[in-house]
C-alpha positions in Angstrom: 41.8 30.8 -8.4 41.2 29.5 -4.8 44.8 28.2 -4.5 46.0 31.7 -5.6 44.0 33.3 -2.9 45.5 30.9 -0.3 49.0 31.6 -1.6 48.4 35.4 -1.5 46.8 35.2 2.0 49.7 33.2 3.3 52.2 35.6 1.8 50.4 38.5 3.3 50.5 36.9 6.7 54.2 36.2 6.4 54.9 39.8 5.4 52.8 41.2 8.3 54.4 38.9 10.9 57.9 39.8 9.4 57.1 43.5 9.7 55.9 43.1 13.3 59.0 41.1 14.2 61.3 43.7 12.6 59.5 46.5 14.6 59.9 44.5 17.8 63.5 43.9 17.1 64.0 47.6 16.5 62.3 48.4 19.8 64.5 45.8 21.6 67.6 47.4 20.1 66.5 50.8 21.2 66.0 49.4 24.7 69.4 47.9 24.8 70.9 51.2 23.5 69.2 53.0 26.4 70.7 50.6 28.9 74.1 51.2 27.5 73.6 55.0 27.7 72.5 54.7 31.3 74.8 52.0 32.7 78.0 52.3 30.6 78.1 55.9 29.7 76.3 57.2 32.9 74.1 59.6 31.0 71.0 59.0 33.1 69.0 62.0 31.9 69.5 61.0 28.2 68.5 57.4 29.0 65.3 58.7 30.6 64.3 60.2 27.2 65.1 57.0 25.4 63.1 54.9 27.8 60.1 57.2 27.6 60.2 56.9 23.8 60.1 53.2 24.2 57.2 53.3 26.6 55.3 55.5 24.2 56.0 53.5 21.1 56.3 49.9 22.3 54.0 47.3 20.8 55.0 44.7 23.3 53.7 45.3 26.9 56.7 43.4 28.4 59.1 45.8 26.8 57.1 48.8 27.7 57.0 47.6 31.3 60.7 47.1 31.4 61.3 50.6 30.0 58.9 52.1 32.6 60.7 50.3 35.3 64.1 51.7 34.1 62.6 55.2 34.1 61.9 54.7 37.8 65.4 53.4 38.4 66.9 56.4 36.6 64.9 58.8 38.7 66.0 56.8 41.8 69.6 57.2 40.7 69.1 60.9 40.4 67.5 61.1 43.8 64.3 62.4 42.5 60.9 61.7 44.1 59.5 61.1 40.6 60.8 57.6 41.0 57.8 56.8 43.2 55.3 57.8 40.4 57.3 55.9 37.8 57.3 52.7 39.9 53.6 53.2 40.6 53.0 53.5 36.8 54.5 50.1 36.3 52.1 48.6 38.8 49.1 50.4 37.4 49.7 50.2 33.7 51.3 46.7 33.4 49.6 44.4 35.9 50.2 41.4 33.7 54.0 41.8 33.8 54.5 40.0 37.1 58.3 40.3 37.3 58.4 44.1 36.6 55.5 44.7 39.0 57.2 42.8 41.8 60.4 44.8 41.4 58.4 48.1 41.2 56.5 47.2 44.4 59.7 46.4 46.2 61.4 49.6 45.1 58.3 51.7 45.9 58.1 50.2 49.4 61.7 51.1 50.0 61.3 54.6 48.7 58.2 55.3 50.6 59.9 54.1 53.8 63.0 56.2 53.0 61.0 59.4 52.4 58.9 58.8 55.5 62.0 58.4 57.6 63.5 61.6 56.2 60.4 63.5 57.3 60.6 62.1 60.8 64.2 63.0 61.5 64.8 66.1 63.5 66.1 69.1 61.7 68.8 71.1 63.4 69.7 74.7 62.9 72.6 76.7 64.2 71.4 79.7 66.3 73.7 82.6 66.9 73.1 83.8 70.4 74.7 87.2 71.2 
C-alpha cells in the first residue's frame, strides 16, 4: 500500500512538472512569435498586443520581464511617450530580473533626456507682417 502511494505521488509530480514545462514552452513560443511579428514583419502594434498577453499570462517572471521590456521598445519605435511608463514598469514590477532592469533603466534615462531636450529647444513660428 505504501509503495503504491509513493508511485502515485511520484507520477503526480511528474505530470505536474510536465504540464508546467509544457505551459512554459508554450509561453516561450508565443514570445518568439511576437518577436518575429515585430522584427521580421514590422507589425509593431500587433506585437504590442502579443507581448501584453504574455505579460498578463506568464508564469515565469523572467519571460514576463522580457515581454514588458519589448513593450517599451515597441512604444519607443512608434515614438510614443508610453515607452517611459513601460520601461518604468519593468523596473518596478521585476526588480529581480537584473538584465532587463538594467536595459530598462538605460532606455528610460535616454528617453527622459530626449524629452527634456525637446522641451528646452526654442519653437519658431513664421509671422506674416503686412
